[in-house]
FILO-202878 format. One record per residue (C-alpha): residue in one letter; x, y, z. Coordinates in steps of 0.2 Angstrom, whole numbers, padded with zeros to 4 digits, always signed. Layout:
BEGIN
aXYZ
...
//
This chain:
BEGIN
m+0006+0142-0066
d+0007+0160-0072
t+0025+0164-0067
a+0024+0182-0071
r+0009+0185-0060
n+0018+0176-0046
v+0033+0187-0048
l+0022+0202-0048
l+0013+0196-0032
d+0029+0192-0023
v+0035+0210-0026
l+0018+0218-0020
m+0015+0207-0005
l+0034+0203+0001
a+0033+0217+0014
v+0016+0210+0023
c+0016+0192+0018
l+0017+0180+0033
c+0022+0164+0026
v+0014+0149+0036
a+0016+0131+0030
a-0002+0125+0026
p-0008+0109+0035
a-0011+0094+0024
g-0029+0095+0016
a-0037+0109+0007
k-0052+0109+0019
l-0044+0118+0033
i-0049+0137+0031
q-0044+0142+0049
h-0030+0136+0061
l-0027+0146+0077
d-0014+0138+0089
a-0008+0148+0104
t+0007+0137+0105
v+0015+0143+0088
a+0028+0157+0091
g+0023+0174+0085
s+0005+0169+0078
v-0003+0179+0093
v+0000+0198+0089
t-0003+0209+0104
d+0000+0228+0108
a+0012+0234+0123
a-0002+0230+0135
g-0004+0212+0130
v-0020+0215+0122
v-0022+0203+0107
t-0024+0213+0090
q-0023+0198+0079
w-0022+0178+0080
t-0014+0173+0065
d-0022+0160+0054
l-0010+0145+0051
s-0021+0137+0037
g-0013+0148+0024
a-0031+0154+0020
g-0028+0171+0028
n-0043+0170+0040
h-0034+0179+0054
a-0044+0182+0070
t-0047+0200+0075
p-0053+0210+0091
g-0073+0209+0093
v-0078+0217+0109
g-0067+0221+0125
e-0049+0215+0127
v-0042+0198+0126
i-0025+0195+0134
y-0011+0185+0129
p-0001+0175+0136
s-0013+0169+0150
t-0005+0169+0168
i-0013+0152+0170
a-0008+0138+0158
f-0016+0123+0151
p-0012+0105+0159
g+0001+0101+0146
g+0010+0117+0150
p+0006+0130+0136
a-0002+0147+0139
g-0017+0153+0130
l-0027+0168+0125
d-0036+0175+0142
f-0054+0180+0139
g-0056+0186+0156
e-0071+0187+0166
t-0080+0201+0157
r-0087+0201+0139
n-0072+0199+0128
s-0072+0191+0111
l-0062+0189+0094
v-0070+0188+0077
l-0065+0172+0069
l-0073+0175+0052
p-0086+0189+0046
s-0102+0184+0041
a-0097+0187+0022
a-0084+0174+0023
t-0094+0160+0031
g-0100+0152+0015
w-0095+0136+0022
l-0110+0137+0034
n-0122+0136+0019
p-0120+0118+0015
n-0132+0115+0001
a-0120+0106-0011
g-0124+0089-0006
a-0109+0078-0006
g-0093+0087+0001
g-0103+0099+0010
g-0104+0102+0028
f-0091+0109+0040
a-0081+0105+0056
v-0076+0116+0070
l-0065+0111+0085
v-0061+0122+0100
v-0049+0119+0114
f-0052+0129+0131
r-0050+0130+0149
a-0065+0137+0160
n-0057+0148+0173
a-0075+0151+0179
v-0092+0148+0175
e-0106+0162+0175
g-0119+0154+0185
t-0135+0160+0178
v-0134+0161+0160
w-0127+0152+0145
n-0108+0153+0143
d-0106+0155+0124
v-0089+0148+0118
i-0091+0150+0099
g-0105+0154+0088
n-0113+0165+0075
s-0130+0167+0082
s-0138+0170+0099
a-0154+0161+0094
v-0154+0142+0095
a-0166+0142+0081
n-0154+0148+0068
g-0136+0148+0065
f-0122+0139+0074
m-0115+0139+0091
m-0107+0129+0106
r-0109+0133+0124
h-0112+0128+0141
h-0124+0134+0156
g-0118+0138+0173
a-0135+0134+0182
d-0140+0117+0176
g-0124+0111+0169
r-0130+0108+0152
i-0118+0107+0137
q-0127+0112+0121
a-0123+0115+0102
a-0135+0124+0091
l-0137+0121+0072
d-0155+0128+0067
g-0161+0121+0083
t-0153+0114+0100
i-0142+0098+0102
n-0140+0094+0120
t-0127+0082+0128
g-0126+0075+0145
a-0107+0078+0146
g-0108+0092+0159
p-0106+0101+0170
v-0092+0112+0164
e-0083+0117+0181
a-0070+0130+0185
g-0052+0123+0181
d-0059+0111+0166
t-0049+0109+0151
i-0062+0105+0137
i-0063+0102+0119
y-0078+0105+0109
a-0080+0097+0092
f-0094+0098+0079
n-0094+0089+0063
y-0108+0090+0050
d-0110+0081+0034
a-0123+0090+0022
a-0124+0076+0010
t-0131+0064+0024
g-0137+0077+0037
a-0128+0068+0050
y-0120+0078+0064
d-0107+0073+0078
f-0106+0085+0093
w-0092+0079+0104
v-0086+0085+0121
s-0070+0079+0128
k-0077+0079+0146
n-0083+0061+0149
d-0079+0058+0130
s-0097+0061+0126
s-0104+0062+0109
v-0122+0066+0102
t-0126+0061+0084
g-0142+0065+0074
t-0147+0073+0058
r-0151+0091+0052
a-0157+0096+0036
a-0144+0105+0025
g-0147+0124+0024
d-0140+0141+0027
f-0134+0143+0044
t-0125+0159+0041
r-0130+0173+0052
d-0118+0185+0062
d-0100+0185+0061
l-0092+0169+0068
t-0086+0174+0086
l-0075+0167+0099
g-0079+0170+0117
t-0097+0175+0115
t-0110+0176+0101
s-0121+0191+0096
n-0130+0190+0113
g-0122+0203+0125
g-0126+0195+0141
r-0118+0178+0136
f-0099+0176+0137
f-0085+0164+0141
r-0073+0165+0155
g-0057+0157+0153
l-0043+0152+0140
v-0043+0147+0123
g-0028+0137+0116
e-0033+0132+0098
v-0047+0133+0085
l-0048+0122+0069
i-0061+0126+0055
f-0064+0115+0041
d-0076+0120+0026
s-0083+0103+0023
a-0086+0088+0034
l-0071+0077+0040
s-0072+0058+0038
l-0074+0049+0055
a-0056+0044+0055
e-0050+0061+0052
f-0062+0068+0065
n-0056+0055+0078
q-0038+0059+0075
i-0039+0076+0077
k-0049+0074+0093
e-0036+0062+0098
d-0021+0075+0094
l-0029+0089+0103
i-0032+0078+0119
y-0014+0073+0120
k-0008+0091+0116
w-0019+0101+0129
i-0027+0089+0141
t-0015+0074+0145
p+0001+0079+0154
s+0016+0075+0142
e+0024+0063+0154
e+0008+0053+0153
k+0007+0052+0134
s+0008+0035+0126
a+0015+0032+0109
f+0000+0024+0104
s-0018+0031+0102
a-0033+0031+0091
p-0038+0013+0091
s-0048+0006+0077
p-0061-0001+0080
g-0064+0013+0093
d-0064+0008+0111
g-0081+0002+0116
s-0087-0001+0097
m-0102-0012+0095
d-0109-0023+0081
l-0094-0026+0071
p-0095-0039+0058
l-0086-0056+0061
n-0075-0055+0045
g-0063-0042+0038
n-0058-0034+0053
t-0041-0025+0056
l-0035-0018+0073
s-0025-0002+0070
w-0018+0011+0080
k-0009+0028+0078
r+0010+0030+0083
r+0014+0047+0090
a+0024+0057+0076
d+0039+0057+0086
s+0040+0039+0092
t+0048+0024+0083
a+0042+0012+0096
q+0036-0005+0091
g+0021-0013+0099
d+0017-0029+0108
l-0001-0034+0105
y-0012-0043+0116
f-0029-0050+0111
g-0042-0060+0120
i-0060-0062+0127
h-0057-0058+0145
f-0052-0041+0151
d-0041-0047+0166
d-0031-0060+0154
v-0027-0045+0142
n-0024-0032+0156
t-0012-0043+0166
a-0002-0052+0153
t+0017-0050+0150
l+0029-0057+0139
q+0035-0067+0155
n+0018-0072+0162
d+0004-0075+0149
p-0006-0090+0156
a-0021-0087+0144
g-0010-0085+0128
v-0016-0068+0123
y+0000-0062+0117
v+0000-0060+0099
g+0017-0054+0094
r+0028-0038+0092
q+0021-0027+0078
s+0033-0015+0069
q+0017-0009+0059
t+0003-0001+0067
s-0011-0013+0061
f-0015-0032+0063
a-0028-0041+0052
l-0039-0053+0063
a-0045-0069+0059
p-0064-0072+0058
l-0072-0069+0075
e-0087-0076+0085
y-0105-0069+0086
s-0110-0058+0101
q-0093-0059+0108
t-0083-0044+0117
y-0064-0044+0113
y-0051-0035+0123
w-0034-0029+0115
r-0019-0019+0121
v-0003-0012+0113
d+0012-0010+0124
e+0025+0003+0118
v+0043-0005+0116
n+0057+0007+0114
s+0072+0005+0104
a+0087-0005+0110
p+0098-0005+0120
e+0085+0001+0133
s+0069-0009+0125
t+0059-0002+0139
v+0040-0007+0139
s+0026+0004+0143
p+0010-0005+0145
g-0004+0002+0135
e-0022+0005+0139
v-0035-0010+0137
w-0047-0006+0123
s-0063-0017+0118
f-0075-0020+0105
a-0090-0032+0103
t-0096-0042+0088
e-0113-0042+0080
p-0126-0054+0088
f-0132-0070+0079
s-0150-0063+0080
i-0159-0047+0083
p-0175-0043+0092
i-0190-0038+0080
s-0196-0021+0087
n-0211-0017+0075
i-0225-0030+0081
t-0244-0030+0083
a-0253-0042+0094
t-0272-0048+0093
a-0280-0061+0104
s-0296-0072+0104
s-0302-0063+0120
t-0295-0050+0133
f-0299-0049+0152
g-0300-0030+0158
v-0286-0020+0154
s-0274-0035+0152
g-0273-0034+0133
p-0262-0044+0120
e-0252-0028+0118
n-0244-0031+0135
t-0235-0046+0127
i-0224-0034+0117
n-0223-0017+0125
g-0211-0020+0139
s-0224-0017+0152
g-0219-0024+0169
l-0201-0028+0163
t-0186-0020+0172
g-0171-0024+0161
d-0176-0042+0155
l-0185-0046+0172
h-0203-0046+0174
g-0214-0041+0189
v-0231-0048+0196
s-0244-0035+0191
a-0258-0042+0181
p-0261-0026+0170
d-0244-0029+0164
m-0249-0044+0156
w-0262-0052+0144
i-0276-0062+0151
s-0289-0071+0141
m-0307-0072+0145
a-0307-0091+0143
i-0297-0107+0137
p-0294-0113+0125
a-0286-0096+0120
s-0276-0090+0105
i-0264-0075+0103
e-0256-0069+0087
w-0241-0058+0083
t-0239-0049+0066
f-0222-0042+0061
d-0219-0026+0049
q-0211-0038+0037
t-0205-0056+0034
y-0191-0061+0046
k-0180-0077+0047
l-0184-0081+0064
h-0171-0088+0077
e-0179-0089+0095
m-0195-0084+0103
w-0192-0080+0121
v-0208-0082+0133
w-0211-0075+0150
n-0226-0085+0155
s-0240-0077+0167
n-0232-0071+0183
q-0244-0065+0195
s-0241-0068+0214
i-0255-0081+0214
e-0247-0090+0199
p-0241-0105+0210
f-0258-0108+0217
i-0270-0104+0204
g-0259-0107+0188
f-0264-0095+0173
g-0248-0098+0164
a-0250-0106+0147
q-0245-0126+0148
d-0251-0136+0133
v-0248-0125+0117
v-0247-0126+0098
i-0236-0113+0090
e-0238-0110+0071
h-0230-0098+0059
s-0235-0090+0043
l-0230-0079+0028
d-0247-0073+0024
g-0258-0076+0039
e-0269-0087+0030
n-0258-0102+0027
w-0250-0109+0043
t-0236-0121+0048
v-0235-0130+0065
l-0218-0128+0074
e-0213-0145+0079
g-0206-0148+0096
a-0214-0132+0104
s-0229-0140+0114
k-0226-0135+0132
l-0221-0120+0142
a-0213-0119+0159
q-0222-0111+0173
a-0216-0094+0180
p-0212-0092+0199
g-0225-0079+0202
a-0211-0068+0210
p-0203-0051+0205
g-0187-0052+0195
y-0193-0066+0184
a-0181-0070+0169
h-0189-0078+0155
n-0189-0098+0156
n-0195-0103+0139
t-0184-0102+0123
i-0193-0108+0107
d-0182-0112+0093
f-0189-0107+0076
g-0173-0114+0066
g-0173-0100+0054
a-0191-0101+0048
a-0197-0086+0037
a-0212-0079+0044
q-0222-0063+0046
h-0236-0070+0058
v-0234-0081+0074
r-0249-0089+0082
m-0250-0097+0099
g-0265-0108+0104
i-0266-0112+0122
n-0276-0128+0126
t-0272-0130+0145
v-0264-0119+0159
h-0253-0125+0174
g-0268-0124+0187
f-0286-0124+0187
a-0288-0105+0182
p-0302-0103+0169
q-0291-0091+0159
a-0274-0091+0151
s-0261-0078+0153
l-0243-0073+0146
s-0232-0059+0153
e-0220-0055+0138
v-0213-0063+0123
r-0198-0057+0112
f-0194-0063+0095
l-0176-0064+0088
y-0172-0064+0070
i-0158-0069+0060
p-0153-0052+0050
t-0155-0056+0031
l-0159-0038+0026
a-0146-0025+0020
t-0145-0012+0033
g-0136+0005+0036
p-0140+0014+0020
n-0129+0028+0012
p-0136+0041+0009
v-0146+0039+0025
s-0164+0037+0021
g-0173+0054+0018
a-0157+0063+0015
t-0159+0078+0004
e-0146+0087-0008
v-0139+0070-0014
s-0128+0071-0029
a-0136+0064-0045
d-0120+0053-0048
v-0122+0045-0030
t-0116+0028-0028
l-0129+0019-0016
s-0121+0009-0003
w-0125+0000+0014
d-0116-0004+0030
r-0120-0022+0032
d-0126-0036+0020
g-0139-0047+0024
r-0134-0064+0032
e-0129-0077+0018
a-0134-0065+0004
g-0125-0071-0013
r-0130-0056-0023
h-0139-0039-0021
d-0153-0034-0032
i-0156-0016-0032
y-0173-0009-0036
l-0176+0009-0039
g-0190+0021-0044
f-0201+0037-0040
d-0215+0027-0032
p-0210+0016-0016
n-0224+0003-0022
t-0218+0001-0040
l-0200-0001-0039
s-0190-0008-0055
l-0174-0018-0055
a-0160-0006-0059
g-0146-0020-0057
s-0138-0033-0047
v-0121-0033-0038
t-0110-0044-0027
e-0102-0029-0017
s-0111-0018-0004
s-0113-0003-0017
f-0121+0001-0032
d-0117+0014-0045
t-0131+0024-0052
l-0123+0029-0068
e-0133+0019-0079
a-0149+0024-0071
d-0146+0043-0075
l-0154+0050-0060
r-0164+0066-0063
l-0160+0082-0053
g-0172+0088-0039
q-0181+0071-0038
t-0185+0060-0023
y-0180+0043-0027
y-0185+0026-0018
w-0173+0011-0017
q-0172-0007-0010
v-0159-0019-0008
v-0166-0038-0011
e-0154-0050-0004
v-0154-0065-0015
n-0146-0083-0012
d-0153-0098-0021
a-0148-0109-0006
m-0159-0099+0006
d-0178-0103+0010
p-0185-0091+0003
m-0171-0086-0009
e-0175-0068-0009
w-0176-0056+0006
a-0184-0039+0002
g-0176-0025+0013
t-0182-0009+0019
v-0187+0005+0005
w-0176+0019+0009
s-0177+0036+0000
f-0166+0051-0004
t-0168+0067-0015
t-0156+0072-0027
v-0149+0090-0029
g-0159+0103-0038
t-0144+0109-0048
i-0126+0103-0053
a-0113+0116-0047
i-0101+0119-0061
d-0091+0133-0050
d-0097+0142-0034
m-0081+0151-0033
e-0079+0145-0015
g-0065+0133-0017
y-0051+0146-0021
r-0038+0151-0009
d-0022+0163-0009
e-0011+0147-0011
e-0001+0139-0025
f-0012+0130-0037
l-0028+0136-0028
e-0028+0154-0035
i-0044+0159-0045
w-0033+0165-0059
a-0024+0149-0060
t-0041+0141-0065
w-0050+0155-0074
i-0036+0160-0087
d-0037+0178-0092
g-0026+0189-0104
f-0012+0193-0090
d+0000+0185-0102
d-0008+0189-0119
p-0015+0208-0117
i-0014+0211-0135
n-0028+0197-0138
n-0036+0197-0122
g-0041+0212-0111
a-0047+0202-0096
i-0038+0201-0078
v-0045+0190-0065
g-0045+0197-0047
a-0052+0208-0034
v-0041+0223-0037
p-0028+0219-0050
s-0022+0237-0050
l-0016+0235-0032
g-0009+0217-0036
d-0025+0210-0027
f-0029+0194-0038
a-0039+0185-0025
p-0058+0182-0027
e-0070+0195-0023
t-0077+0193-0006
t-0089+0208-0004
i-0098+0207-0020
v-0105+0190-0019
y-0121+0181-0024
g-0119+0166-0014
g-0107+0160-0001
g-0092+0170+0002
q-0083+0173-0014
s-0086+0177-0032
l-0076+0178-0049
p-0071+0197-0054
i-0067+0199-0071
h-0060+0216-0075
f-0061+0219-0093
d-0054+0233-0106
n-0057+0231-0124
s-0047+0246-0129
g-0032+0237-0134
a-0038+0220-0137
p-0053+0212-0147
r-0061+0205-0133
s-0060+0200-0114
e-0061+0182-0109
a-0058+0171-0093
t-0058+0152-0097
r-0060+0137-0086
t-0053+0120-0093
f-0060+0105-0085
d-0047+0092-0081
a-0059+0078-0085
a-0073+0081-0099
m-0090+0083-0093
d-0107+0077-0099
w-0120+0090-0098
t-0133+0078-0107
r-0137+0068-0091
h-0149+0070-0076
g-0163+0079-0087
v-0152+0096-0087
q-0161+0109-0098
s-0151+0125-0094
l-0135+0132-0089
v-0137+0146-0076
l-0125+0159-0069
f-0127+0174-0060
f-0118+0191-0064
g-0116+0208-0056
g-0112+0224-0065
s-0104+0240-0060
p-0109+0258-0063
a-0091+0262-0069
t-0094+0250-0084
t-0093+0259-0101
g-0100+0246-0111
g-0098+0229-0119
q-0107+0213-0124
l-0107+0198-0112
y-0106+0180-0119
l-0100+0164-0115
k-0093+0149-0124
i-0096+0131-0121
n-0080+0123-0129
d-0080+0133-0144
t-0099+0137-0146
k-0103+0155-0142
v-0119+0161-0134
s-0122+0180-0132
y-0131+0187-0117
h-0150+0190-0121
g-0153+0203-0109
a-0151+0222-0109
s-0133+0228-0111
s-0136+0240-0097
d-0136+0225-0085
l-0117+0226-0085
m-0118+0244-0078
n-0130+0241-0064
l-0128+0236-0046
g-0137+0220-0040
w-0136+0202-0048
n-0143+0196-0064
k-0148+0178-0068
w-0143+0172-0085
t-0151+0156-0091
i-0144+0147-0106
p-0155+0135-0114
l-0144+0121-0119
s-0155+0115-0133
s-0146+0129-0143
v-0129+0119-0141
s-0126+0103-0150
a-0127+0086-0141
s-0110+0081-0146
t-0103+0097-0138
l-0113+0094-0121
s-0109+0076-0120
r-0090+0081-0119
v-0088+0099-0111
t-0069+0102-0109
s-0069+0121-0106
l-0081+0136-0101
t-0077+0154-0106
i-0085+0170-0100
g-0081+0184-0111
i-0085+0203-0115
e-0083+0210-0133
g-0086+0226-0141
n-0080+0244-0135
g-0080+0246-0116
s-0071+0242-0101
g-0076+0238-0082
v-0079+0224-0072
v-0091+0210-0071
y-0094+0198-0056
v-0098+0180-0059
d-0105+0168-0047
e-0115+0151-0045
i-0112+0144-0061
q-0124+0128-0062
l-0134+0116-0072
t-0152+0115-0069
t-0168+0105-0076
d-0177+0121-0076
a-0181+0130-0093
r-0179+0149-0096
v-0193+0159-0089
v-0193+0178-0094
v-0200+0191-0083
t-0206+0208-0090
p-0205+0223-0079
t-0222+0230-0073
d-0229+0244-0062
p-0236+0236-0046
s-0255+0239-0043
d-0260+0247-0026
e-0266+0231-0018
a-0262+0230+0000
l-0252+0247-0002
v-0254+0253+0016
a-0243+0269+0015
h-0235+0279+0001
y-0225+0294+0005
a-0221+0304-0011
f-0213+0318-0001
d-0219+0332-0013
g-0218+0345-0001
d-0225+0336+0015
a-0226+0319+0022
s-0244+0314+0018
d-0248+0297+0013
s-0257+0295-0004
t-0267+0281+0003
g-0275+0291+0017
q-0272+0276+0029
s-0255+0281+0037
p-0251+0299+0038
g-0234+0304+0042
t-0228+0318+0052
l-0211+0328+0050
f-0200+0331+0065
g-0183+0339+0066
e-0173+0349+0052
s-0178+0343+0035
s-0181+0351+0018
f-0187+0346+0000
v-0176+0345-0015
p-0179+0338-0032
g-0181+0320-0033
v-0184+0305-0044
n-0203+0309-0045
g-0206+0327-0040
q-0198+0331-0024
a-0188+0321-0011
l-0186+0322+0008
r-0169+0328+0013
l-0165+0322+0031
d-0150+0330+0041
g-0145+0314+0050
i-0146+0324+0066
n-0164+0324+0072
a-0175+0324+0057
y-0188+0310+0053
v-0205+0306+0049
a-0217+0297+0062
i-0230+0286+0055
d-0247+0287+0062
g-0262+0276+0058
l-0252+0261+0053
f-0245+0250+0067
y-0242+0231+0070
d-0250+0221+0084
s-0251+0204+0077
s-0240+0188+0074
g-0240+0176+0060
l-0240+0189+0046
p-0235+0181+0030
e-0229+0195+0017
v-0223+0213+0018
t-0213+0224+0005
v-0204+0240+0008
t-0197+0251-0006
a-0189+0268-0007
w-0178+0279-0018
i-0163+0284-0008
r-0147+0295-0011
t-0133+0296+0002
d-0114+0296+0003
v-0114+0289+0020
e-0108+0271+0024
d-0113+0272+0042
n-0128+0264+0050
q-0144+0274+0045
i-0162+0268+0045
i-0173+0270+0029
a-0189+0264+0038
s-0192+0254+0054
f-0206+0245+0064
d-0193+0239+0077
r-0181+0224+0070
n-0184+0214+0086
e-0203+0215+0084
y-0206+0216+0065
w-0195+0222+0052
r-0182+0237+0047
l-0174+0243+0031
e-0158+0252+0033
i-0140+0255+0027
n-0126+0245+0037
g-0132+0239+0054
d-0136+0221+0058
g-0140+0215+0040
g-0129+0224+0029
g-0111+0230+0030
p-0105+0248+0026
g-0115+0256+0013
q-0125+0240+0010
i-0144+0237+0012
g-0149+0228+0026
w-0166+0220+0028
d-0170+0214+0045
v-0186+0204+0049
w-0191+0195+0066
t-0198+0179+0061
d-0207+0164+0069
t-0190+0155+0071
g-0180+0170+0076
q-0172+0186+0069
l-0166+0186+0051
d-0154+0199+0048
y-0150+0199+0029
g-0138+0211+0019
s-0135+0215+0001
s-0117+0213-0007
s-0119+0229-0017
r-0116+0246-0010
v-0128+0261-0012
d-0117+0275-0003
d-0111+0284-0020
n-0122+0298-0018
e-0133+0292-0033
w-0151+0288-0033
h-0154+0270-0030
h-0171+0261-0029
v-0170+0248-0014
a-0183+0236-0008
g-0185+0223+0005
v-0197+0208+0002
f-0203+0195+0015
d-0213+0182+0006
n-0218+0168+0017
g-0201+0165+0024
t-0191+0171+0010
s-0182+0188+0011
t-0175+0197-0004
i-0167+0213-0006
f-0167+0222-0023
i-0156+0237-0028
d-0162+0246-0044
g-0173+0231-0049
y-0160+0219-0047
h-0161+0205-0034
e-0148+0200-0021
r-0147+0182-0017
p-0163+0178-0006
a-0162+0172+0013
m-0173+0159+0020
g-0179+0160+0038
g-0195+0156+0047
s-0212+0157+0038
t-0221+0172+0045
f-0216+0187+0055
g-0220+0198+0070
t-0222+0195+0089
g-0239+0202+0092
n-0233+0217+0102
t-0239+0234+0096
r-0226+0244+0087
f-0227+0261+0077
g-0216+0265+0064
y-0203+0278+0057
v-0196+0284+0041
g-0177+0289+0043
l-0177+0283+0061
g-0176+0266+0071
s-0192+0261+0080
e-0195+0253+0096
s-0212+0263+0098
t-0227+0256+0107
t-0237+0273+0103
f-0236+0287+0089
n-0220+0296+0089
a-0213+0287+0105
d-0197+0277+0110
p-0185+0278+0095
r-0172+0266+0093
t-0156+0269+0103
p-0144+0273+0095
a-0157+0282+0084
s-0147+0279+0067
f-0155+0294+0058
f-0154+0293+0040
i-0143+0306+0030
g-0147+0310+0013
d-0162+0311+0002
l-0178+0300+0002
d-0191+0298-0011
d-0207+0288-0015
v-0206+0277+0001
r-0220+0263+0001
i-0226+0250+0012
y-0236+0235+0006
q-0244+0220+0015
r-0240+0208+0002
a-0225+0202-0007
l-0221+0211-0023
s-0215+0201-0038
a-0198+0204-0046
a-0207+0211-0061
e-0217+0224-0050
v-0201+0229-0041
a-0191+0230-0058
g-0204+0241-0065
m-0204+0252-0050
a-0186+0254-0051
g-0187+0259-0070
r-0182+0244-0079
t-0191+0241-0095
e-0182+0226-0103
p-0187+0208-0100
f-0175+0198-0090
d-0173+0180-0083
k-0184+0176-0067
p-0173+0176-0052
//
């Protein structure tokens, strides 16, 4: 650790540092708890001014809209007060959008997030959604959790709705909402404490960042929460199931269960009601409350009443296992298809040794055999609508009981007859259940099959007769018929089964069956991890599966690019396979299969389902998101600078070192919420360097990697210098223009690894970013990654006039050089020298340009580009050009997309509003070229020809409503020069060369328009 820097930080921050012990685990990024004394800061009237973050990450909640009050006059069931959000729209900002990079979980393994909120509903707004927490009011994008007053629904959103049947939320309810999302597998779990309801599924990993993450409402002004909030926990990666369950259990005991009802034991594993457990290797475990020293009396059996009523003095069924000092107990092998019950009583210490009975928990083991679900049926003949498919589609069944309707059965045209069933793959058959024909007239006419021949086949050509299965019992011809024919296949391997019917139970001239069910012995591996179809999977993934096939002796793993031509990758005896030797490629879809092998089985090989996954497109070396203002997690503790050696190294890492701020940069970022700021000064040192040393050497020759890529941003205050990096000791100089260090926006730097020796790349121990030569300033570095892409160079070029629909040069008037979209000046304006000829100066009071001729009245538009030269020194919201954000698009400063002084590019897409902002500011009263591009769902902001990180959303834009536009004013106009946006957000400053294209300009075209001339790496 850097002792000198720590001392300096202590001196500078002592007066304002709130020292809070960080909880275990670095993933917790916000913890708000109303029970912690002093953590809720209020003014004299009790209005919350800050809810202090206890995680150590410094993410304190601040006022949003309205007034949140503390302490509440109503308490939670456990006794503590909470923060009262009242019955009007009151909210707190938990995390600003710029700090929610954790909601962009594209990193595969380790990515994701978890959010848990404890609240009490004092009232429920009856006609709208009650938004508890979220960062977007639109369910088609972003994240939220909420409930509805009218229909009682409880809903989460993660780029689409996730509904649960746990509701309704009613006044007086204390509830926990918990959401856990694993980006590596796409799996989510939305859990609601009311009725202990959990909804699981998958969502593709993506960028879920939208507006600020808000508590008490979202960005919709009409939806708010009425009640109290007690605790909030946010993690920047997915929790394990055990961690998730443990935190839920702790919150229940803390906030919902009255303290006098708390048991010393909780969190049973297997979870209460768990199903399909294997027979072997099971261990019972439970959690002992932290303040408890109680031992546990364990009871275990197969009957609820036995376990529920047993005591040490009265245990007729012998279910008492013994007194446990530990909180786990290993079980002996279990039985198939059996439900087990267990209980752990709390036994307090002597001399009282009081016993408090625990809750009875249960779990069930896996069945011996499982129904086959994917079956097709054909028959020798069919009578009317009573086709063979009725024997496998569940028609006529209620539960496992069949009715008497003939259209729900199969009926042949004549006898003898035959019916054949084909499975999707070969199965080891256990039993076949047969519901015979069950029409009401069955006792009198007798359609049901009687004398039969049952055969099975692997290929549908070579058949084997099943011995001992020649007669079927007759059905009663009454509703509620349970199957009364069980055919034992004895483990025969088959993909086809055929039944020949020679006679029936009566004199009917036709044969009939109601339903059949085939059960198989599971010989195939199941439960792939990653889940089949997963994306953004690590190229170093270890493939695994939840359950081996029955009786497997070894597992042969087949892997490849084509599901039809897989190659043997290796054999293992455990339920996992390390892909190290396979050297998976980045950005590649792989197919894999587990073939279960046992020489004693017949057949000896059982080929499982072919699963798939797609590897990540890049390998993250450092995305700068893992650093915190905590000991050993500081960014300067990893990226070693010249703080202790200023004579030889002029670099200092930190946001504002001159003020003692050595934290990561959180405003100027390319991806996520943080970047690496390197302040350099070579006036007293030969160079400035920041070096990261890797704890374990990295191999950069694997996975088809071709290039190292990083993104860096410059600063107008920079006075010179040459950028370079070193891989170990191999130096590579930046190949772009030296002026790139002096400009706003982000540069992509692609370093072909072919220029570095293989011996160096196979054992990378350090990475250095440096600046040499005369100069000083700051460079921001972000998203260092390995990629299979080769370097592609772009040469700036002037755009053609193709699809140019408006061009305002502002050379003395507001005319449009294309002649299609004339502009009309209104208000007090003037003309001043511009970038090209003259420029339009707007006073920010009432001056603007109304656009005629050009208007939008369509939906499904794929592309648009808006460019302008601007000069302003105002950071507040002001519109550059607009055709109504909520209908089409808007380019602005500040506002919904950008922050103070930043460019915002807002587009209404087919999946909802996409508000997107730059990280660079343009309010320095200098000329800047700005552009907003929408290209079939990809939005990009350019500043001075340098791109910001693109944002993804929708695929087209526009609503189909008619909208006319403005320059320098917000629009909601349905006709020319009508309905300006309220507030108007007039532009304050100078505008020049404003253009609108009905196509997406390329990076080369935007760069050329902005005056760049040197080639650069394609964004």
